[in-house]
C-alpha positions in Angstrom: -19.0 -49.2 -23.6 -16.9 -52.2 -24.7 -13.7 -50.2 -24.2 -14.8 -49.2 -20.7 -15.3 -52.8 -19.8 -12.1 -54.1 -21.4 -9.3 -55.8 -19.5 -6.8 -53.2 -20.7 -8.7 -50.3 -19.0 -8.4 -51.8 -15.5 -4.6 -52.6 -15.3 -3.5 -50.9 -12.1 -0.7 -48.4 -11.7 2.5 -49.6 -10.0 1.7 -47.8 -6.8 -1.9 -49.1 -6.6 -2.9 -50.3 -3.1 -3.8 -54.0 -3.5 -6.0 -53.9 -0.4 -8.6 -51.9 -2.3 -9.4 -55.0 -4.5 -11.0 -57.2 -1.7 -13.6 -54.5 -1.1 -15.2 -54.9 -4.6 -14.8 -58.7 -4.4 -16.6 -58.9 -1.0 -19.3 -56.6 -2.2 -20.2 -58.8 -5.2 -20.0 -61.9 -3.1 -22.2 -60.5 -0.4 -24.9 -60.0 -3.1 -24.7 -63.4 -4.8 -24.1 -65.1 -1.5 -27.7 -64.4 -0.5 -28.5 -67.5 -2.4 -27.6 -69.3 0.8 -30.6 -67.6 2.4 -33.0 -69.3 0.0 -34.7 -71.3 2.8 -36.2 -68.0 4.0 -38.3 -68.0 0.8 -39.5 -71.6 1.3 -42.5 -70.9 3.6 -44.0 -67.9 1.7 -43.4 -69.6 -1.7 -45.2 -72.7 -0.5 -48.1 -70.5 0.7 -48.5 -67.9 -2.2 -52.2 -68.7 -2.4 -53.1 -69.9 1.1 -50.7 -67.4 2.7 -51.2 -68.7 6.3 -50.9 -72.3 5.2 -50.4 -74.2 1.9 -53.5 -74.3 -0.3 -54.1 -77.2 -2.7 -52.7 -75.4 -5.7 -49.7 -74.0 -3.9 -46.2 -75.1 -4.8 -44.7 -78.0 -2.8 -41.6 -77.7 -0.8 -39.6 -80.0 -3.1 -40.7 -77.9 -6.2 -39.5 -74.7 -4.4 -36.2 -76.2 -3.3 -35.5 -77.2 -6.9 -35.4 -73.6 -7.8 -32.4 -73.3 -5.6 -31.0 -76.4 -7.1 -31.4 -75.0 -10.7 -29.6 -71.9 -9.5 -26.6 -73.8 -8.2 -26.5 -76.0 -11.3 -26.5 -72.9 -13.5 -23.8 -71.4 -11.2 -21.4 -74.3 -11.9 -22.1 -74.4 -15.6 -21.7 -70.6 -16.0 -18.5 -70.7 -13.9 -17.0 -73.3 -16.2 -17.6 -71.0 -19.1 -16.8 -67.7 -17.3 -13.5 -69.0 -15.8 -11.9 -69.2 -19.2 -13.7 -66.1 -20.5 -12.4 -64.3 -17.4 -8.8 -64.8 -18.6 -9.6 -63.0 -21.8 -12.2 -60.4 -20.9 -11.1 -59.4 -17.4 -13.1 -59.2 -14.1 -14.9 -55.9 -14.8 -16.7 -57.2 -17.9 -17.6 -60.5 -16.3 -18.7 -58.7 -13.1 -21.1 -56.4 -15.1 -22.7 -59.3 -16.9 -23.0 -61.1 -13.5 -24.9 -58.1 -12.1 -27.3 -58.0 -15.0 -28.0 -61.7 -14.7 -28.4 -61.9 -10.9 -30.5 -58.7 -10.5 -32.5 -59.4 -13.7 -33.1 -63.0 -12.6 -34.7 -61.8 -9.4 -37.0 -59.5 -11.4 -38.1 -62.3 -13.8 -38.7 -64.5 -10.7 -40.9 -61.8 -9.2 -43.1 -61.9 -12.3 -43.3 -65.7 -12.0 -44.5 -65.4 -8.4 -47.0 -62.7 -9.2 -48.5 -64.8 -12.0 -48.1 -68.1 -10.2 -46.0 -69.4 -13.0 -43.4 -71.7 -11.5 -41.4 -72.0 -14.8 -40.7 -68.3 -14.7 -39.3 -68.6 -11.2 -37.1 -71.4 -12.5 -36.0 -69.4 -15.6 -35.5 -66.1 -13.7 -33.9 -67.0 -10.4 -32.8 -70.5 -11.4 -31.2 -70.1 -14.8 -30.6 -66.4 -15.4 -29.8 -65.7 -11.8 -27.7 -68.8 -11.5 -25.6 -67.7 -14.5 -25.1 -64.4 -12.6 -24.0 -66.4 -9.6 -21.3 -68.3 -11.5 -19.8 -65.3 -13.2 -19.9 -63.2 -10.1 -18.3 -66.1 -8.1 -15.2 -66.6 -10.3 -14.5 -62.9 -11.2 -12.7 -62.0 -7.9 -10.9 -65.3 -7.2 -8.1 -65.4 -9.8 -7.8 -61.6 -9.5 -7.0 -61.8 -5.8 -4.7 -64.8 -6.1 -2.6 -62.6 -8.5 -2.7 -59.7 -6.1 -1.7 -61.9 -3.1 0.7 -64.6 -4.3 2.3 -64.5 -0.9 -1.0 -65.5 0.9 -3.0 -67.6 -1.6 -5.2 -69.1 1.1 -6.0 -65.8 2.7 -6.6 -64.3 -0.7 -9.2 -66.9 -1.7 -10.7 -66.6 1.8 -11.2 -62.9 1.3 -12.6 -63.4 -2.2 -15.1 -66.0 -1.1 -15.8 -64.7 2.4 -18.5 -62.4 1.2 -20.4 -65.3 -0.4 -20.7 -67.0 2.9 -21.8 -63.8 4.6 -24.4 -62.9 1.9 -27.2 -64.7 3.8 -26.2 -62.9 7.0 -27.2 -59.6 5.5 -29.8 -60.9 3.1 -31.8 -62.8 5.6 -33.0 -59.9 7.8 -33.4 -57.8 4.7 -35.6 -60.4 3.1 -37.6 -61.0 6.3 -38.2 -57.3 6.6 -39.6 -56.9 3.1 -41.7 -60.1 3.3 -43.3 -58.8 6.5 -43.7 -55.3 5.0 -45.7 -56.6 2.1 -47.5 -59.5 3.9 -51.2 -59.3 4.0 -53.3 -61.8 5.9 -56.2 -63.5 4.0 -59.8 -63.0 4.9 -60.6 -64.7 8.2 -63.9 -66.5 8.4 -63.8 -67.7 12.0 -62.9 -70.8 14.0 -63.3 -74.3 12.4 -66.4 -74.9 14.6 -68.0 -71.6 13.5 -68.3 -72.4 9.8 -69.7 -75.2 7.7 -66.8 -77.0 6.0 -67.2 -79.1 2.9 -64.5 -81.5 1.6 -64.4 -82.3 -2.1 -61.5 -84.2 -3.7 -59.3 -83.6 -0.7 -59.9 -79.8 -0.7 -61.8 -77.8 1.9 -64.5 -75.3 1.0 -66.9 -72.9 2.7 -70.1 -71.4 1.2 -69.7 -67.6 0.9 -72.4 -65.6 -0.7 -74.0 -68.7 -2.2 -70.7 -69.8 -3.8 -68.3 -72.5 -2.6 -64.9 -70.8 -1.8 -61.7 -72.7 -1.2 -60.2 -72.3 2.3 -57.3 -73.4 4.4 -57.8 -74.5 8.0 -55.0 -74.1 10.5 -54.8 -75.3 14.1 -53.0 -73.9 17.1 -49.8 -75.8 16.3 -49.6 -74.1 12.9 -50.0 -70.6 14.1 -46.3 -70.4 15.0 -45.4 -70.9 11.3 -47.4 -67.9 10.1 -45.4 -64.9 8.9 -47.3 -62.7 11.3 -49.2 -64.9 13.9 -53.0 -64.7 13.8 -56.0 -66.7 15.1 -56.4 -70.3 14.3 -59.3 -71.2 12.2 -60.5 -70.8 8.6 -59.1 -68.5 5.9 -60.1 -67.8 2.3 -57.6 -68.8 -0.3 -56.3 -66.1 -2.7 -57.4 -63.2 -0.5 -54.0 -62.3 1.1 -50.4 -61.7 0.0 -47.3 -63.6 1.1 -45.1 -60.6 0.4 -42.5 -62.7 -1.5 -43.1 -61.4 -5.0 -42.6 -57.7 -4.0 -39.5 -58.8 -2.0 -38.0 -60.4 -5.1 -38.5 -57.2 -7.1 -36.9 -54.9 -4.6 -34.0 -57.2 -3.7 -33.2 -57.7 -7.4 -32.9 -53.9 -7.9 -30.7 -53.5 -4.9 -28.3 -56.3 -5.9 -28.1 -55.0 -9.5 -27.0 -51.5 -8.3 -24.4 -52.8 -5.8 -22.8 -55.3 -8.1 -22.5 -52.8 -11.0 -20.7 -50.3 -8.7 -18.4 -53.0 -7.4 -17.6 -54.4 -10.9 -16.5 -51.0 -12.1 -14.1 -50.8 -9.1 -12.0 -53.9 -10.2 -8.3 -53.5 -11.0 -5.8 -56.2 -12.0 -2.0 -56.2 -11.6 0.4 -55.7 -14.6 2.1 -58.8 -15.9 5.1 -59.7 -13.8 3.9 -57.7 -10.7 5.0 -59.0 -7.3 4.4 -57.6 -3.8 7.2 -55.4 -2.5 9.9 -57.5 -0.7 8.4 -60.9 -1.7 10.3 -63.6 -3.4 9.3 -67.0 -4.8 9.6 -69.7 -2.1 12.3 -72.4 -2.4 11.5 -76.0 -3.2 11.8 -76.9 0.5 9.5 -74.1 1.5 6.9 -75.0 -1.1 6.3 -78.6 0.1 5.6 -81.5 -2.2 2.1 -80.4 -3.2 3.0 -76.8 -4.1 4.2 -76.6 -7.6 6.3 -73.8 -9.2 5.1 -75.0 -12.6 1.9 -74.0 -14.5 -0.6 -76.3 -16.1 -2.9 -75.2 -19.0 -6.6 -75.4 -18.5 -7.0 -78.1 -21.1 -4.1 -80.1 -19.8 -5.4 -79.9 -16.3 -8.5 -81.8 -17.4 -6.2 -84.7 -18.4 -4.8 -85.2 -14.9 -6.3 -87.4 -12.2 -5.6 -84.6 -9.7 -8.3 -82.5 -11.2 -10.9 -85.2 -10.8 -9.7 -86.0 -7.3 -10.3 -82.4 -6.3 -13.6 -82.5 -8.2 -14.7 -85.3 -5.9 -13.4 -83.5 -2.8 -15.4 -80.4 -3.6 -18.5 -82.2 -4.9 -19.1 -84.4 -1.8 -18.1 -81.7 0.7 -20.6 -79.4 -0.9 -23.3 -82.1 -1.3 -23.0 -82.7 2.5 -23.9 -79.1 3.3 -25.9 -77.6 0.4 -29.0 -79.8 0.9 -29.2 -78.7 4.5 -28.7 -75.1 3.4 -31.7 -75.3 1.1 -34.1 -76.4 3.9 -32.3 -75.0 7.0 -35.3 -72.8 8.1 -37.7 -75.6 7.6 -35.4 -78.3 9.1 -34.8 -76.7 12.5 -38.5 -75.9 12.9 -39.5 -79.5 12.1 -36.9 -81.0 14.4 -37.4 -78.8 17.4 -40.6 -76.7 16.8 -43.0 -79.2 18.4 -40.8 -80.2 21.3 -39.5 -76.7 22.2 -42.2 -74.4 20.8 -41.5 -71.5 23.1 -37.9 -71.3 21.8 -38.0 -72.5 18.2 -40.4 -70.2 16.4 -40.2 -68.3 13.1 -37.9 -65.7 14.5 -35.5 -68.3 15.9 -35.5 -70.2 12.6 -34.7 -67.0 10.7 -31.9 -66.3 13.1 -30.6 -69.8 12.6 -30.2 -69.1 8.9 -28.3 -65.9 9.7 -25.9 -67.7 12.0 -25.3 -70.4 9.4 -24.3 -67.5 7.1 -22.0 -66.0 9.8 -20.2 -69.2 10.5 -20.0 -70.0 6.8 -18.4 -66.7 6.2 -16.0 -66.8 9.1 -15.0 -70.4 8.2 -14.1 -69.3 4.7 -11.5 -66.8 5.9 -10.2 -68.7 9.0 -9.8 -72.2 7.3 -8.4 -70.8 4.1 -5.9 -68.6 6.0 -5.0 -71.6 8.2 -4.3 -73.7 5.2 -1.4 -71.4 4.3 0.3 -72.9 7.4 -1.0 -76.4 7.8 -1.4 -77.3 4.2 -4.4 -77.7 1.9 -4.6 -81.5 2.2 -4.3 -81.5 6.0 -7.1 -78.9 6.1 -9.4 -81.2 4.2 -8.4 -84.1 6.5 -9.9 -82.1 9.3 -13.0 -81.2 7.3 -13.9 -84.8 6.5 -13.0 -86.6 9.7 -14.7 -84.1 12.0 -17.7 -83.7 9.6 -18.3 -87.5 9.6 -18.5 -87.5 13.4 -20.8 -84.5 13.6 -23.2 -85.7 10.9 -23.5 -89.1 12.5 -24.3 -87.5 15.9 -27.2 -85.4 14.7 -29.7 -88.3 14.5 -28.9 -89.2 18.0 -29.6 -85.6 19.2 -32.9 -85.6 17.3 -33.9 -88.9 18.9 -33.1 -87.6 22.4 -35.1 -84.4 21.9 -38.2 -86.3 20.9 -37.9 -88.6 24.0 -36.9 -85.9 26.5 -37.2 -82.3 25.2 -34.3 -80.3 26.5 -32.5 -77.2 25.4 -29.2 -79.1 25.8 -30.0 -81.1 22.6 -30.9 -77.9 20.8 -27.6 -76.3 21.8 -25.7 -79.4 20.6 -27.5 -79.4 17.3 -26.9 -75.7 16.9 -23.2 -76.0 17.7 -22.7 -79.1 15.5 -24.3 -77.6 12.4 -22.4 -74.3 12.9 -19.0 -76.2 13.0 -20.1 -78.1 9.9 -20.8 -74.9 8.0 -17.5 -73.4 8.9 -15.9 -76.4 7.2 -18.4 -76.2 4.3 -17.4 -72.5 3.7 -13.8 -73.3 4.4 -13.9 -76.0 1.7 -15.0 -73.5 -0.9 -12.4 -70.9 0.1 -9.5 -73.4 0.3 -10.1 -75.2 -3.1 -8.8 -72.3 -5.3 -5.5 -72.2 -3.3 -5.4 -76.0 -3.5 -5.7 -75.7 -7.3 -3.0 -73.0 -7.4 -0.7 -75.3 -5.5 -1.3 -78.3 -7.8 -1.6 -76.5 -11.2 0.1 -73.1 -10.7 -1.4 -69.7 -10.7 -1.4 -68.7 -14.4 -4.6 -70.5 -15.4 -6.1 -71.0 -11.9 -9.2 -68.9 -12.8 -10.2 -71.1 -15.7 -9.4 -74.3 -13.9 -11.4 -73.2 -10.9 -14.3 -72.4 -13.2 -14.2 -75.9 -14.6 -14.0 -77.5 -11.2 -17.1 -75.6 -10.1 -19.1 -78.1 -12.2 -18.7 -80.2 -9.0 -20.8 -77.5 -7.3 -23.5 -77.9 -10.0 -23.5 -81.7 -9.4 -23.7 -81.1 -5.7 -26.5 -78.7 -6.2 -28.6 -81.5 -7.6 -27.4 -84.3 -5.3 -27.8 -82.4 -2.0 -31.4 -81.1 -2.4 -32.5 -84.3 -4.2 -31.2 -86.4 -1.3 -32.7 -84.3 1.5 -36.1 -83.7 -0.1 -36.5 -87.3 -1.3 -35.4 -88.8 2.1 -37.5 -86.2 4.0 -40.6 -87.0 1.9 -40.2 -90.7 2.4 -40.0 -90.0 6.2 -43.1 -87.8 6.0 -45.1 -90.4 4.1 -44.1 -93.1 6.6 -44.9 -90.8 9.6 -48.4 -89.9 8.2 -49.2 -93.6 7.6 -48.0 -94.5 11.1 -50.2 -91.8 12.7 -53.3 -92.7 10.6 -52.9 -96.3 11.8 -53.4 -95.3 15.4 -56.3 -92.8 14.9 -59.9 -93.9 15.0 -61.5 -93.8 11.6 -64.5 -91.9 13.0 -62.2 -89.3 14.5 -60.4 -88.9 11.2 -63.7 -88.4 9.4 -64.8 -85.8 11.8 -61.6 -83.8 11.6 -61.1 -83.8 7.8 -64.6 -84.4 6.4 -63.5 -87.5 4.5 -62.5 -91.1 5.3 -59.1 -92.7 5.5 -59.7 -94.2 2.1 -59.2 -90.7 0.7 -55.9 -90.2 2.5 -53.8 -89.8 -0.6 -56.0 -87.0 -2.0 -56.1 -85.3 1.4 -52.3 -85.3 1.6 -51.9 -84.2 -2.0 -54.1 -81.2 -1.4 -52.3 -80.2 1.9 -55.5 -80.9 3.9 -53.7 -83.6 6.0 -50.3 -83.2 7.4 -48.4 -84.5 10.5 -49.3 -81.6 12.8 -53.0 -81.9 12.0 -52.9 -85.6 12.6 -51.2 -85.1 16.0 -54.1 -82.9 17.1 -56.4 -86.0 17.0 -53.9 -88.8 17.8 -54.2 -90.7 21.0 -52.6 -89.2 24.1 -48.9 -90.1 24.4 -48.4 -90.5 20.6 -44.8 -89.6 19.7 -44.2 -86.6 17.4 -42.2 -88.1 14.4 -41.0 -84.7 13.0 -37.7 -84.7 14.9 -36.5 -87.8 13.0 -37.4 -86.6 9.5 -33.8 -85.8 8.6 -32.0 -88.7 10.2 -31.4 -90.7 7.0 -30.1 -87.6 5.3 -27.4 -87.0 8.0 -26.2 -90.6 7.6 -25.9 -90.3 3.9 -23.9 -87.0 4.2 -21.4 -88.8 6.5 -21.0 -91.5 3.9 -20.3 -88.9 1.2 -17.6 -87.2 3.3 -16.0 -90.6 3.7 -15.6 -90.9 0.0 -14.2 -87.4 -0.3 -11.7 -88.2 2.5 -10.3 -91.1 0.5 -10.0 -88.9 -2.7 -8.1 -86.3 -0.7 -5.8 -88.9 0.9 -4.6 -90.1 -2.5 -3.6 -86.6 -3.7 -0.1 -86.5 -5.3 1.9 -83.9 -7.4 1.0 -83.5 -11.1 3.2 -85.5 -13.5 5.8 -83.3 -15.2 4.5 -84.1 -18.7 1.5 -81.8 -18.0 3.6 -78.7 -17.2 3.8 -75.8 -19.7 6.9 -76.3 -21.9 8.1 -72.7 -21.5 8.4 -73.3 -17.8 
C-alpha cells in the first residue's frame, strides 16, 4: 500500500496531458469545500431535541458555530504540517489521508448528534474532519503551480475553485437528506388548547399523568420549520431533525469521491516545462515576481511572509464569520420584513449563491491577477470591500423602516461581490507567494501561511456570534421594557423577574416578544449584524495597509545554489 501511495509512483510520462490534473483537484475541493455550507446545519443542530424549535437542552447557535470554527482552526494547523509533508510524500498519499479524515470526521460527528454529545461533534467534524480539510486543501495547489508555471494565478484558481463551489453542490444535497430524514414531533394542539406549566423557564404539559417538556411556536416561527406545520405545542424528543442521518450519508459519499480523486493525481518530472514556454525576463516579471527560490524555514524569517499572513487573515476574517451564519443572518435581517420572499428555501438558495460567487471569484480574480498583478488585485479587494461592508448596516436600517425588495436586492448583490473577493483572496495568495518566494517550496510556505486561516476561523465566528448575542440581549431587554408585565406573565407563564431563565431555556426570544409587543413596535432583528459589518470593514483597512507595504524579499534569503 505504501508503494502505491508513494511520490515516485505518480510521476507523469513526458506526453502526459496536464489538463487532466485539475479534474482530480477540483473533485477533492468540491468535497472539502462543503464546509462553507455549514450554516445549513445550524437550524437542525440547534433543534435536535425540539425539532420544530429549540428546546431547553438543545445546543445554542454559538456552540454549533464553534464546531465550524474548530474545523477551520484544524484546517490551518493541518495545512501547516501537510504543506511540508506534501513535498516529501506527494499529493496522492496526502489526498488519501485527507479523504479518510474528512469522511471519517463526518461519521464520528453523526454519532455525536445521535447521542447528543457535543464533544463528539467537535472531535469528529471539527478536529478530525478539519485535519482532512487542511490536507485536502494543500495537496492540489503546489501540484498545479508546477504543472502551470506559465499561468500561476489561473492554476491556483483552478485548484481552489472547487473549494468555493463545494457548498453549491453540498447545500441542495444536504437539504435533500435533512428533509428526507426529518420527522415532526408529536403535536398536542394550539397553545390555547392545552394547559401549559412553566418551571425554571421550561414549558411543560401533563401527558398521561406525567409532566412532559414541550416547545411552543407561534405563527412567525412556522416559516423556520424544516417542513412547515401548524403553530402550537409539540412534545420534545418525539421527532427527528434529520441531521444525524445526513452526516452519515454525506461522510460516506465524500470518502468515496476523494479516494478516487487522490488516486488520479500525477506530478511532473523534475525540470519539466510546458512546450514552447520560456522563463520570463526581468522586465516581464515585474518587481514583485522573483526568479529566486526561498526555503520554507527562511521564508518564516522575512517580513513579507507576515505581511501576507495579515493580508490573508483579515481578508478571511471579514468573510468567514458571515459564512458560518449566512442562512441564519439573511433570515433574521429580512425574514420579518419580507416574509413572503425570505423563507427557508430562499435562505438555502442564498447559501448556494454564496458558494457560486465564491467559486467564480476564485477563478476570475486569480486569473485576472496574472495580468494586473497580485498586489493590485488585493488593492481592489480591500478598497471595494470596505465600502460594501459599511453600506450593509444602512441597507438593514432602511428595510426595517420601509420594507422593500430594493434593499434585499442591494444586500444580496453586495454580499455576492464580497464573496467573489473572499474566494479570490484564497485563490490569489498561492500565486502571490510564488511571486515573492519562488515555486520550489511554495506548497510548504502556503501550508504555513494557512495558519492565518485558522486564526481567522476563530476571530470571524467569535466576532459575529459575540456581537450578535450582545445585540440580541439588548433587543430582548428593550422589548420587555415596553411590554405590560401582566401580558408577559400571561404569554410565558412566568414574570419578568424570571427573564434570564426564560431566555436561557429558549422560552423567550425576539419573535415571541414581538407577538405581544404594543402595535407599532419596531422589529430589531434587521440590525443584529450592524456592529459586525463595521468591524469587518476595519479589519480590511488593516489588511490594505499590510498589502500596500509589500516589497521584494532581501537577497540574503535566496537559496545559495540559485
